[in-house]
TORKOL-4160 file (C-alpha; in steps of 0.2 Angstrom, whole numbers, padded with zeros to 4 digits, m for minus):
459
<pt num="1" X="m0111" Y="m0037" Z="0080"/>
<pt num="2" X="m0099" Y="m0023" Z="0086"/>
<pt num="3" X="m0090" Y="m0023" Z="0070"/>
<pt num="4" X="m0106" Y="m0022" Z="0060"/>
<pt num="5" X="m0113" Y="m0007" Z="0070"/>
<pt num="6" X="m0098" Y="0003" Z="0066"/>
<pt num="7" X="m0103" Y="0002" Z="0047"/>
<pt num="8" X="m0118" Y="0013" Z="0050"/>
<pt num="9" X="m0115" Y="0032" Z="0047"/>
<pt num="10" X="m0120" Y="0037" Z="0064"/>
<pt num="11" X="m0110" Y="0025" Z="0074"/>
<pt num="12" X="m0095" Y="0028" Z="0063"/>
<pt num="13" X="m0096" Y="0047" Z="0066"/>
<pt num="14" X="m0097" Y="0044" Z="0085"/>
<pt num="15" X="m0082" Y="0032" Z="0084"/>
<pt num="16" X="m0073" Y="0045" Z="0074"/>
<pt num="17" X="m0077" Y="0059" Z="0087"/>
<pt num="18" X="m0070" Y="0048" Z="0101"/>
<pt num="19" X="m0054" Y="0044" Z="0091"/>
<pt num="20" X="m0052" Y="0062" Z="0087"/>
<pt num="21" X="m0053" Y="0067" Z="0105"/>
<pt num="22" X="m0041" Y="0054" Z="0110"/>
<pt num="23" X="m0029" Y="0059" Z="0097"/>
<pt num="24" X="m0030" Y="0077" Z="0103"/>
<pt num="25" X="m0027" Y="0072" Z="0121"/>
<pt num="26" X="m0011" Y="0062" Z="0115"/>
<pt num="27" X="m0005" Y="0077" Z="0105"/>
<pt num="28" X="m0008" Y="0088" Z="0120"/>
<pt num="29" X="0002" Y="0077" Z="0131"/>
<pt num="30" X="0016" Y="0075" Z="0118"/>
<pt num="31" X="0018" Y="0093" Z="0113"/>
<pt num="32" X="0013" Y="0103" Z="0129"/>
<pt num="33" X="0032" Y="0104" Z="0134"/>
<pt num="34" X="0039" Y="0104" Z="0116"/>
<pt num="35" X="0028" Y="0118" Z="0108"/>
<pt num="36" X="0018" Y="0125" Z="0123"/>
<pt num="37" X="0033" Y="0132" Z="0131"/>
<pt num="38" X="0049" Y="0140" Z="0124"/>
<pt num="39" X="0065" Y="0145" Z="0134"/>
<pt num="40" X="0071" Y="0163" Z="0131"/>
<pt num="41" X="0082" Y="0176" Z="0139"/>
<pt num="42" X="0076" Y="0193" Z="0146"/>
<pt num="43" X="0086" Y="0209" Z="0147"/>
<pt num="44" X="0094" Y="0203" Z="0163"/>
<pt num="45" X="0101" Y="0187" Z="0154"/>
<pt num="46" X="0089" Y="0177" Z="0165"/>
<pt num="47" X="0081" Y="0161" Z="0158"/>
<pt num="48" X="0062" Y="0162" Z="0156"/>
<pt num="49" X="0048" Y="0152" Z="0149"/>
<pt num="50" X="0038" Y="0159" Z="0135"/>
<pt num="51" X="0020" Y="0152" Z="0134"/>
<pt num="52" X="0014" Y="0148" Z="0117"/>
<pt num="53" X="m0004" Y="0141" Z="0120"/>
<pt num="54" X="m0010" Y="0147" Z="0103"/>
<pt num="55" X="0002" Y="0137" Z="0093"/>
<pt num="56" X="m0001" Y="0122" Z="0104"/>
<pt num="57" X="m0020" Y="0123" Z="0102"/>
<pt num="58" X="m0017" Y="0124" Z="0083"/>
<pt num="59" X="m0006" Y="0108" Z="0083"/>
<pt num="60" X="m0019" Y="0099" Z="0094"/>
<pt num="61" X="m0033" Y="0104" Z="0083"/>
<pt num="62" X="m0024" Y="0098" Z="0068"/>
<pt num="63" X="m0021" Y="0081" Z="0076"/>
<pt num="64" X="m0039" Y="0079" Z="0082"/>
<pt num="65" X="m0047" Y="0084" Z="0066"/>
<pt num="66" X="m0035" Y="0074" Z="0055"/>
<pt num="67" X="m0039" Y="0058" Z="0066"/>
<pt num="68" X="m0058" Y="0062" Z="0064"/>
<pt num="69" X="m0057" Y="0063" Z="0045"/>
<pt num="70" X="m0046" Y="0048" Z="0044"/>
<pt num="71" X="m0058" Y="0037" Z="0054"/>
<pt num="72" X="m0074" Y="0044" Z="0048"/>
<pt num="73" X="m0071" Y="0046" Z="0029"/>
<pt num="74" X="m0054" Y="0039" Z="0023"/>
<pt num="75" X="m0053" Y="0023" Z="0032"/>
<pt num="76" X="m0070" Y="0017" Z="0026"/>
<pt num="77" X="m0066" Y="0022" Z="0008"/>
<pt num="78" X="m0050" Y="0012" Z="0009"/>
<pt num="79" X="m0059" Y="m0003" Z="0016"/>
<pt num="80" X="m0072" Y="m0003" Z="0002"/>
<pt num="81" X="m0058" Y="m0002" Z="m0010"/>
<pt num="82" X="m0048" Y="m0017" Z="m0003"/>
<pt num="83" X="m0064" Y="m0027" Z="m0002"/>
<pt num="84" X="m0068" Y="m0023" Z="m0021"/>
<pt num="85" X="m0050" Y="m0027" Z="m0026"/>
<pt num="86" X="m0051" Y="m0044" Z="m0016"/>
<pt num="87" X="m0068" Y="m0049" Z="m0023"/>
<pt num="88" X="m0062" Y="m0047" Z="m0041"/>
<pt num="89" X="m0050" Y="m0058" Z="m0050"/>
<pt num="90" X="m0033" Y="m0051" Z="m0050"/>
<pt num="91" X="m0029" Y="m0044" Z="m0067"/>
<pt num="92" X="m0014" Y="m0034" Z="m0074"/>
<pt num="93" X="m0020" Y="m0016" Z="m0074"/>
<pt num="94" X="m0014" Y="m0007" Z="m0090"/>
<pt num="95" X="0000" Y="0005" Z="m0087"/>
<pt num="96" X="m0003" Y="0023" Z="m0089"/>
<pt num="97" X="0007" Y="0033" Z="m0102"/>
<pt num="98" X="0013" Y="0044" Z="m0088"/>
<pt num="99" X="0019" Y="0030" Z="m0078"/>
<pt num="100" X="0027" Y="0021" Z="m0093"/>
<pt num="101" X="0037" Y="0036" Z="m0098"/>
<pt num="102" X="0040" Y="0044" Z="m0081"/>
<pt num="103" X="0059" Y="0041" Z="m0081"/>
<pt num="104" X="0060" Y="0050" Z="m0099"/>
<pt num="105" X="0049" Y="0064" Z="m0093"/>
<pt num="106" X="0060" Y="0066" Z="m0077"/>
<pt num="107" X="0076" Y="0067" Z="m0087"/>
<pt num="108" X="0069" Y="0080" Z="m0099"/>
<pt num="109" X="0063" Y="0091" Z="m0085"/>
<pt num="110" X="0080" Y="0090" Z="m0076"/>
<pt num="111" X="0088" Y="0095" Z="m0092"/>
<pt num="112" X="0076" Y="0110" Z="m0095"/>
<pt num="113" X="0075" Y="0115" Z="m0076"/>
<pt num="114" X="0088" Y="0129" Z="m0077"/>
<pt num="115" X="0081" Y="0137" Z="m0093"/>
<pt num="116" X="0064" Y="0136" Z="m0086"/>
<pt num="117" X="0069" Y="0144" Z="m0069"/>
<pt num="118" X="0079" Y="0158" Z="m0079"/>
<pt num="119" X="0064" Y="0162" Z="m0089"/>
<pt num="120" X="0052" Y="0163" Z="m0074"/>
<pt num="121" X="0062" Y="0173" Z="m0061"/>
<pt num="122" X="0077" Y="0180" Z="m0071"/>
<pt num="123" X="0096" Y="0177" Z="m0068"/>
<pt num="124" X="0098" Y="0183" Z="m0051"/>
<pt num="125" X="0082" Y="0175" Z="m0045"/>
<pt num="126" X="0087" Y="0159" Z="m0051"/>
<pt num="127" X="0101" Y="0157" Z="m0038"/>
<pt num="128" X="0090" Y="0151" Z="m0025"/>
<pt num="129" X="0080" Y="0139" Z="m0036"/>
<pt num="130" X="0095" Y="0131" Z="m0045"/>
<pt num="131" X="0106" Y="0130" Z="m0029"/>
<pt num="132" X="0095" Y="0127" Z="m0015"/>
<pt num="133" X="0083" Y="0115" Z="m0024"/>
<pt num="134" X="0091" Y="0108" Z="m0039"/>
<pt num="135" X="0109" Y="0106" Z="m0033"/>
<pt num="136" X="0105" Y="0102" Z="m0015"/>
<pt num="137" X="0092" Y="0088" Z="m0020"/>
<pt num="138" X="0103" Y="0081" Z="m0033"/>
<pt num="139" X="0118" Y="0079" Z="m0021"/>
<pt num="140" X="0106" Y="0069" Z="m0010"/>
<pt num="141" X="0100" Y="0059" Z="m0024"/>
<pt num="142" X="0117" Y="0054" Z="m0029"/>
<pt num="143" X="0122" Y="0050" Z="m0011"/>
<pt num="144" X="0106" Y="0039" Z="m0009"/>
<pt num="145" X="0110" Y="0030" Z="m0025"/>
<pt num="146" X="0127" Y="0026" Z="m0019"/>
<pt num="147" X="0121" Y="0020" Z="m0002"/>
<pt num="148" X="0108" Y="0010" Z="m0012"/>
<pt num="149" X="0121" Y="m0001" Z="m0019"/>
<pt num="150" X="0127" Y="m0006" Z="m0001"/>
<pt num="151" X="0110" Y="m0006" Z="0008"/>
<pt num="152" X="0097" Y="m0009" Z="m0006"/>
<pt num="153" X="0106" Y="m0021" Z="m0017"/>
<pt num="154" X="0118" Y="m0030" Z="m0006"/>
<pt num="155" X="0108" Y="m0029" Z="0010"/>
<pt num="156" X="0122" Y="m0022" Z="0021"/>
<pt num="157" X="0116" Y="m0009" Z="0034"/>
<pt num="158" X="0128" Y="0005" Z="0033"/>
<pt num="159" X="0126" Y="0019" Z="0046"/>
<pt num="160" X="0143" Y="0027" Z="0042"/>
<pt num="161" X="0141" Y="0032" Z="0024"/>
<pt num="162" X="0144" Y="0050" Z="0027"/>
<pt num="163" X="0162" Y="0045" Z="0031"/>
<pt num="164" X="0165" Y="0042" Z="0012"/>
<pt num="165" X="0156" Y="0059" Z="0009"/>
<pt num="166" X="0169" Y="0067" Z="0020"/>
<pt num="167" X="0184" Y="0058" Z="0013"/>
<pt num="168" X="0179" Y="0064" Z="m0005"/>
<pt num="169" X="0176" Y="0082" Z="0001"/>
<pt num="170" X="0193" Y="0083" Z="0011"/>
<pt num="171" X="0202" Y="0075" Z="m0003"/>
<pt num="172" X="0198" Y="0089" Z="m0015"/>
<pt num="173" X="0199" Y="0102" Z="m0002"/>
<pt num="174" X="0217" Y="0097" Z="0004"/>
<pt num="175" X="0225" Y="0092" Z="m0012"/>
<pt num="176" X="0218" Y="0108" Z="m0022"/>
<pt num="177" X="0224" Y="0119" Z="m0008"/>
<pt num="178" X="0241" Y="0112" Z="m0005"/>
<pt num="179" X="0245" Y="0106" Z="m0022"/>
<pt num="180" X="0235" Y="0117" Z="m0034"/>
<pt num="181" X="0227" Y="0102" Z="m0043"/>
<pt num="182" X="0211" Y="0105" Z="m0053"/>
<pt num="183" X="0194" Y="0098" Z="m0050"/>
<pt num="184" X="0194" Y="0086" Z="m0065"/>
<pt num="185" X="0210" Y="0077" Z="m0059"/>
<pt num="186" X="0204" Y="0076" Z="m0041"/>
<pt num="187" X="0187" Y="0070" Z="m0044"/>
<pt num="188" X="0192" Y="0053" Z="m0049"/>
<pt num="189" X="0205" Y="0053" Z="m0036"/>
<pt num="190" X="0192" Y="0057" Z="m0022"/>
<pt num="191" X="0182" Y="0042" Z="m0028"/>
<pt num="192" X="0197" Y="0031" Z="m0028"/>
<pt num="193" X="0202" Y="0036" Z="m0011"/>
<pt num="194" X="0184" Y="0034" Z="m0004"/>
<pt num="195" X="0183" Y="0017" Z="m0012"/>
<pt num="196" X="0199" Y="0012" Z="m0004"/>
<pt num="197" X="0192" Y="0017" Z="0013"/>
<pt num="198" X="0177" Y="0007" Z="0009"/>
<pt num="199" X="0187" Y="m0008" Z="0007"/>
<pt num="200" X="0196" Y="m0004" Z="0023"/>
<pt num="201" X="0179" Y="m0004" Z="0032"/>
<pt num="202" X="0173" Y="m0020" Z="0023"/>
<pt num="203" X="0187" Y="m0031" Z="0030"/>
<pt num="204" X="0183" Y="m0029" Z="0048"/>
<pt num="205" X="0164" Y="m0032" Z="0045"/>
<pt num="206" X="0165" Y="m0047" Z="0034"/>
<pt num="207" X="0158" Y="m0058" Z="0048"/>
<pt num="208" X="0145" Y="m0046" Z="0054"/>
<pt num="209" X="0127" Y="m0044" Z="0049"/>
<pt num="210" X="0112" Y="m0034" Z="0055"/>
<pt num="211" X="0113" Y="m0024" Z="0071"/>
<pt num="212" X="0132" Y="m0028" Z="0073"/>
<pt num="213" X="0136" Y="m0022" Z="0056"/>
<pt num="214" X="0126" Y="m0006" Z="0059"/>
<pt num="215" X="0135" Y="m0002" Z="0075"/>
<pt num="216" X="0152" Y="m0005" Z="0067"/>
<pt num="217" X="0149" Y="0006" Z="0052"/>
<pt num="218" X="0142" Y="0020" Z="0064"/>
<pt num="219" X="0158" Y="0019" Z="0074"/>
<pt num="220" X="0168" Y="0020" Z="0058"/>
<pt num="221" X="0159" Y="0036" Z="0053"/>
<pt num="222" X="0162" Y="0044" Z="0070"/>
<pt num="223" X="0180" Y="0039" Z="0069"/>
<pt num="224" X="0182" Y="0048" Z="0053"/>
<pt num="225" X="0173" Y="0064" Z="0060"/>
<pt num="226" X="0184" Y="0064" Z="0076"/>
<pt num="227" X="0200" Y="0062" Z="0065"/>
<pt num="228" X="0195" Y="0077" Z="0055"/>
<pt num="229" X="0192" Y="0087" Z="0071"/>
<pt num="230" X="0208" Y="0083" Z="0080"/>
<pt num="231" X="0220" Y="0082" Z="0066"/>
<pt num="232" X="0222" Y="0101" Z="0066"/>
<pt num="233" X="0239" Y="0101" Z="0058"/>
<pt num="234" X="0231" Y="0095" Z="0042"/>
<pt num="235" X="0212" Y="0098" Z="0042"/>
<pt num="236" X="0212" Y="0113" Z="0053"/>
<pt num="237" X="0200" Y="0105" Z="0065"/>
<pt num="238" X="0183" Y="0114" Z="0068"/>
<pt num="239" X="0189" Y="0129" Z="0059"/>
<pt num="240" X="0188" Y="0120" Z="0042"/>
<pt num="241" X="0196" Y="0123" Z="0026"/>
<pt num="242" X="0191" Y="0138" Z="0016"/>
<pt num="243" X="0195" Y="0146" Z="0000"/>
<pt num="244" X="0194" Y="0130" Z="m0010"/>
<pt num="245" X="0196" Y="0132" Z="m0029"/>
<pt num="246" X="0181" Y="0132" Z="m0040"/>
<pt num="247" X="0179" Y="0120" Z="m0054"/>
<pt num="248" X="0182" Y="0126" Z="m0072"/>
<pt num="249" X="0174" Y="0121" Z="m0089"/>
<pt num="250" X="0188" Y="0117" Z="m0101"/>
<pt num="251" X="0200" Y="0129" Z="m0092"/>
<pt num="252" X="0187" Y="0143" Z="m0093"/>
<pt num="253" X="0183" Y="0150" Z="m0075"/>
<pt num="254" X="0168" Y="0158" Z="m0069"/>
<pt num="255" X="0176" Y="0173" Z="m0060"/>
<pt num="256" X="0169" Y="0191" Z="m0063"/>
<pt num="257" X="0185" Y="0197" Z="m0071"/>
<pt num="258" X="0188" Y="0200" Z="m0090"/>
<pt num="259" X="0193" Y="0181" Z="m0092"/>
<pt num="260" X="0178" Y="0175" Z="m0084"/>
<pt num="261" X="0163" Y="0165" Z="m0092"/>
<pt num="262" X="0151" Y="0180" Z="m0092"/>
<pt num="263" X="0164" Y="0192" Z="m0100"/>
<pt num="264" X="0169" Y="0181" Z="m0114"/>
<pt num="265" X="0151" Y="0177" Z="m0119"/>
<pt num="266" X="0145" Y="0195" Z="m0116"/>
<pt num="267" X="0134" Y="0192" Z="m0102"/>
<pt num="268" X="0130" Y="0202" Z="m0086"/>
<pt num="269" X="0142" Y="0197" Z="m0072"/>
<pt num="270" X="0132" Y="0185" Z="m0060"/>
<pt num="271" X="0136" Y="0170" Z="m0050"/>
<pt num="272" X="0121" Y="0161" Z="m0056"/>
<pt num="273" X="0131" Y="0155" Z="m0072"/>
<pt num="274" X="0142" Y="0145" Z="m0060"/>
<pt num="275" X="0128" Y="0138" Z="m0051"/>
<pt num="276" X="0120" Y="0132" Z="m0067"/>
<pt num="277" X="0136" Y="0124" Z="m0072"/>
<pt num="278" X="0137" Y="0115" Z="m0055"/>
<pt num="279" X="0119" Y="0110" Z="m0058"/>
<pt num="280" X="0123" Y="0101" Z="m0074"/>
<pt num="281" X="0139" Y="0094" Z="m0067"/>
<pt num="282" X="0130" Y="0086" Z="m0052"/>
<pt num="283" X="0116" Y="0080" Z="m0064"/>
<pt num="284" X="0129" Y="0071" Z="m0075"/>
<pt num="285" X="0137" Y="0063" Z="m0059"/>
<pt num="286" X="0120" Y="0057" Z="m0053"/>
<pt num="287" X="0116" Y="0050" Z="m0071"/>
<pt num="288" X="0133" Y="0041" Z="m0070"/>
<pt num="289" X="0128" Y="0034" Z="m0054"/>
<pt num="290" X="0112" Y="0028" Z="m0060"/>
<pt num="291" X="0119" Y="0021" Z="m0076"/>
<pt num="292" X="0133" Y="0011" Z="m0067"/>
<pt num="293" X="0120" Y="0004" Z="m0055"/>
<pt num="294" X="0109" Y="m0002" Z="m0068"/>
<pt num="295" X="0123" Y="m0010" Z="m0078"/>
<pt num="296" X="0130" Y="m0018" Z="m0063"/>
<pt num="297" X="0113" Y="m0026" Z="m0058"/>
<pt num="298" X="0113" Y="m0035" Z="m0074"/>
<pt num="299" X="0131" Y="m0042" Z="m0072"/>
<pt num="300" X="0135" Y="m0057" Z="m0061"/>
<pt num="301" X="0141" Y="m0046" Z="m0047"/>
<pt num="302" X="0124" Y="m0037" Z="m0046"/>
<pt num="303" X="0115" Y="m0054" Z="m0045"/>
<pt num="304" X="0128" Y="m0059" Z="m0032"/>
<pt num="305" X="0123" Y="m0044" Z="m0022"/>
<pt num="306" X="0105" Y="m0048" Z="m0023"/>
<pt num="307" X="0108" Y="m0066" Z="m0018"/>
<pt num="308" X="0118" Y="m0060" Z="m0003"/>
<pt num="309" X="0104" Y="m0048" Z="0002"/>
<pt num="310" X="0091" Y="m0062" Z="0001"/>
<pt num="311" X="0100" Y="m0076" Z="0010"/>
<pt num="312" X="0119" Y="m0076" Z="0014"/>
<pt num="313" X="0120" Y="m0094" Z="0019"/>
<pt num="314" X="0111" Y="m0099" Z="0003"/>
<pt num="315" X="0123" Y="m0087" Z="m0007"/>
<pt num="316" X="0138" Y="m0096" Z="0000"/>
<pt num="317" X="0130" Y="m0113" Z="m0004"/>
<pt num="318" X="0129" Y="m0108" Z="m0022"/>
<pt num="319" X="0148" Y="m0105" Z="m0022"/>
<pt num="320" X="0148" Y="m0086" Z="m0022"/>
<pt num="321" X="0163" Y="m0078" Z="m0014"/>
<pt num="322" X="0154" Y="m0067" Z="m0001"/>
<pt num="323" X="0170" Y="m0059" Z="0004"/>
<pt num="324" X="0173" Y="m0051" Z="m0013"/>
<pt num="325" X="0154" Y="m0048" Z="m0015"/>
<pt num="326" X="0154" Y="m0037" Z="0001"/>
<pt num="327" X="0170" Y="m0028" Z="m0003"/>
<pt num="328" X="0164" Y="m0023" Z="m0020"/>
<pt num="329" X="0148" Y="m0017" Z="m0013"/>
<pt num="330" X="0157" Y="m0006" Z="0000"/>
<pt num="331" X="0170" Y="0000" Z="m0012"/>
<pt num="332" X="0158" Y="0005" Z="m0027"/>
<pt num="333" X="0145" Y="0013" Z="m0015"/>
<pt num="334" X="0160" Y="0023" Z="m0006"/>
<pt num="335" X="0166" Y="0028" Z="m0023"/>
<pt num="336" X="0150" Y="0037" Z="m0027"/>
<pt num="337" X="0150" Y="0045" Z="m0010"/>
<pt num="338" X="0168" Y="0051" Z="m0013"/>
<pt num="339" X="0162" Y="0059" Z="m0030"/>
<pt num="340" X="0148" Y="0068" Z="m0021"/>
<pt num="341" X="0160" Y="0074" Z="m0007"/>
<pt num="342" X="0172" Y="0082" Z="m0020"/>
<pt num="343" X="0157" Y="0090" Z="m0028"/>
<pt num="344" X="0151" Y="0097" Z="m0011"/>
<pt num="345" X="0168" Y="0105" Z="m0008"/>
<pt num="346" X="0168" Y="0113" Z="m0025"/>
<pt num="347" X="0150" Y="0120" Z="m0022"/>
<pt num="348" X="0153" Y="0126" Z="m0004"/>
<pt num="349" X="0171" Y="0132" Z="m0006"/>
<pt num="350" X="0172" Y="0127" Z="0012"/>
<pt num="351" X="0172" Y="0111" Z="0022"/>
<pt num="352" X="0172" Y="0107" Z="0040"/>
<pt num="353" X="0168" Y="0092" Z="0051"/>
<pt num="354" X="0151" Y="0099" Z="0056"/>
<pt num="355" X="0145" Y="0095" Z="0038"/>
<pt num="356" X="0148" Y="0076" Z="0041"/>
<pt num="357" X="0139" Y="0072" Z="0057"/>
<pt num="358" X="0129" Y="0056" Z="0059"/>
<pt num="359" X="0112" Y="0065" Z="0055"/>
<pt num="360" X="0118" Y="0066" Z="0037"/>
<pt num="361" X="0120" Y="0047" Z="0036"/>
<pt num="362" X="0103" Y="0045" Z="0045"/>
<pt num="363" X="0095" Y="0056" Z="0032"/>
<pt num="364" X="0103" Y="0047" Z="0017"/>
<pt num="365" X="0098" Y="0030" Z="0024"/>
<pt num="366" X="0080" Y="0037" Z="0027"/>
<pt num="367" X="0079" Y="0042" Z="0009"/>
<pt num="368" X="0084" Y="0025" Z="0003"/>
<pt num="369" X="0071" Y="0016" Z="0014"/>
<pt num="370" X="0057" Y="0028" Z="0011"/>
<pt num="371" X="0060" Y="0027" Z="m0008"/>
<pt num="372" X="0061" Y="0009" Z="m0008"/>
<pt num="373" X="0077" Y="m0001" Z="m0007"/>
<pt num="374" X="0084" Y="m0006" Z="m0024"/>
<pt num="375" X="0072" Y="0007" Z="m0033"/>
<pt num="376" X="0082" Y="0021" Z="m0041"/>
<pt num="377" X="0066" Y="0031" Z="m0046"/>
<pt num="378" X="0058" Y="0028" Z="m0029"/>
<pt num="379" X="0074" Y="0035" Z="m0020"/>
<pt num="380" X="0074" Y="0050" Z="m0032"/>
<pt num="381" X="0056" Y="0054" Z="m0027"/>
<pt num="382" X="0060" Y="0052" Z="m0009"/>
<pt num="383" X="0075" Y="0064" Z="m0010"/>
<pt num="384" X="0064" Y="0077" Z="m0019"/>
<pt num="385" X="0050" Y="0075" Z="m0005"/>
<pt num="386" X="0062" Y="0075" Z="0010"/>
<pt num="387" X="0076" Y="0088" Z="0005"/>
<pt num="388" X="0064" Y="0098" Z="m0006"/>
<pt num="389" X="0051" Y="0099" Z="0008"/>
<pt num="390" X="0064" Y="0104" Z="0020"/>
<pt num="391" X="0069" Y="0119" Z="0008"/>
<pt num="392" X="0051" Y="0123" Z="0006"/>
<pt num="393" X="0049" Y="0126" Z="0024"/>
<pt num="394" X="0061" Y="0141" Z="0023"/>
<pt num="395" X="0049" Y="0149" Z="0011"/>
<pt num="396" X="0034" Y="0148" Z="0021"/>
<pt num="397" X="0034" Y="0165" Z="0028"/>
<pt num="398" X="0015" Y="0166" Z="0029"/>
<pt num="399" X="0015" Y="0154" Z="0043"/>
<pt num="400" X="0022" Y="0168" Z="0054"/>
<pt num="401" X="0006" Y="0177" Z="0053"/>
<pt num="402" X="m0003" Y="0161" Z="0060"/>
<pt num="403" X="0009" Y="0156" Z="0073"/>
<pt num="404" X="0017" Y="0172" Z="0077"/>
<pt num="405" X="0032" Y="0183" Z="0071"/>
<pt num="406" X="0045" Y="0172" Z="0081"/>
<pt num="407" X="0039" Y="0156" Z="0073"/>
<pt num="408" X="0053" Y="0148" Z="0062"/>
<pt num="409" X="0046" Y="0134" Z="0051"/>
<pt num="410" X="0063" Y="0126" Z="0047"/>
<pt num="411" X="0066" Y="0122" Z="0066"/>
<pt num="412" X="0052" Y="0109" Z="0065"/>
<pt num="413" X="0059" Y="0100" Z="0050"/>
<pt num="414" X="0064" Y="0085" Z="0060"/>
<pt num="415" X="0047" Y="0084" Z="0068"/>
<pt num="416" X="0039" Y="0084" Z="0051"/>
<pt num="417" X="0052" Y="0072" Z="0045"/>
<pt num="418" X="0049" Y="0060" Z="0058"/>
<pt num="419" X="0030" Y="0061" Z="0057"/>
<pt num="420" X="0032" Y="0058" Z="0038"/>
<pt num="421" X="0043" Y="0043" Z="0041"/>
<pt num="422" X="0030" Y="0035" Z="0053"/>
<pt num="423" X="0016" Y="0038" Z="0040"/>
<pt num="424" X="0025" Y="0031" Z="0026"/>
<pt num="425" X="0031" Y="0016" Z="0035"/>
<pt num="426" X="0013" Y="0012" Z="0041"/>
<pt num="427" X="0004" Y="0014" Z="0024"/>
<pt num="428" X="0019" Y="0010" Z="0012"/>
<pt num="429" X="0031" Y="m0001" Z="0022"/>
<pt num="430" X="0041" Y="m0005" Z="0006"/>
<pt num="431" X="0043" Y="0013" Z="0002"/>
<pt num="432" X="0036" Y="0024" Z="m0011"/>
<pt num="433" X="0039" Y="0011" Z="m0025"/>
<pt num="434" X="0031" Y="m0004" Z="m0017"/>
<pt num="435" X="0038" Y="m0018" Z="m0029"/>
<pt num="436" X="0056" Y="m0024" Z="m0031"/>
<pt num="437" X="0059" Y="m0032" Z="m0048"/>
<pt num="438" X="0073" Y="m0045" Z="m0049"/>
<pt num="439" X="0086" Y="m0044" Z="m0063"/>
<pt num="440" X="0086" Y="m0062" Z="m0068"/>
<pt num="441" X="0070" Y="m0071" Z="m0074"/>
<pt num="442" X="0066" Y="m0089" Z="m0079"/>
<pt num="443" X="0053" Y="m0085" Z="m0092"/>
<pt num="444" X="0050" Y="m0070" Z="m0103"/>
<pt num="445" X="0034" Y="m0064" Z="m0095"/>
<pt num="446" X="0039" Y="m0059" Z="m0077"/>
<pt num="447" X="0030" Y="m0050" Z="m0063"/>
<pt num="448" X="0036" Y="m0039" Z="m0050"/>
<pt num="449" X="0037" Y="m0045" Z="m0032"/>
<pt num="450" X="0023" Y="m0038" Z="m0022"/>
<pt num="451" X="0025" Y="m0031" Z="m0004"/>
<pt num="452" X="0011" Y="m0044" Z="0002"/>
<pt num="453" X="0024" Y="m0058" Z="0000"/>
<pt num="454" X="0037" Y="m0051" Z="0012"/>
<pt num="455" X="0036" Y="m0049" Z="0030"/>
<pt num="456" X="0036" Y="m0031" Z="0037"/>
<pt num="457" X="0041" Y="m0025" Z="0020"/>
<pt num="458" X="0059" Y="m0033" Z="0019"/>
<pt num="459" X="0057" Y="m0046" Z="0006"/>
């Protein structure tokens, strides 16, 4: 009878009010020390506590109102929708034109993105949008697609992927600084060296799975970072390597001199042209990563990765060499991480160990999981949402008028990031793309694997 009484509007509103108040109390307990107080220094260099009750009240109110709306309106609507779906016979819904052509539309938009930005905000105004949003997001898309080979396809949990990113970056930084080699020579070399280190990591972990594999790969990433910090004779330690040579386009540099790109084509001197060149470069590298991944999935090695992911014991019983399968997954995934690292060094012109901490590996892995392991389009959407959302926080200056002039939105990016992960894992446990389609089929008419057939979204 209790469940039936909640279906009436009055009892549902009462229940929603209780849930909202309870959520507000929980938010008050969680954030009273995190947001309600802020440590600062006075003019005598003494540590003092600054009270921020207004900001705390806004956060608590958002939590209470959000829970109330969820229980009173959204949850009943979702329940009715699920009941209607379960009562009707399952039929294949016709795919919309936008969904059917999403990948093509995304490629066209990415190709036209710099010209659109140039026409909207001009040459100098395009620097922020092309670099901070376009290039930054594409770097993480490429890294996540590389890690997707290891985690999403082969099912090997890797928490030290940033180590291969660092190998690629320092390969280009050191060899270009000491030997004067060009970017186009060092780009494949960075990928080869990163793949070599991927094989070195793969050998000790051949017998490990699950949590043990995660711990060893995490240790490997920390070892690489500590080597970069302490091998000061080569890497210059925490000071990093600066003055890294820029990439060229068929020998044409982007310097402001008379031999630069802008002077030759009669354009006004601006660093935006180099950023646009880098944008198309990382777009080509990301497209190469996606193309190789799609092709490998259709080959025997890709099917061996999927078999290894689903059941390693059954994979061995089928006669598949799991040693070779694991090593190829680590090597190919590391290779694309090395490519991205070399590009990162070219883009920044400076590398240091602080750019390759464990948090970077965690963010890349979170993108893969939230996007849907094995799904290229889902991972790309997750990278846009997470990395682009973080960059958007830097543009929300109007929040200072609400929370105070000392409010810095980007400082709360990890709090928002963690909350988003919790919500996505509750409502979309298989990631933004909720199906995983196998590469081999017995019959021509095939169906995608639904998340309902897998426990906790891992199937």
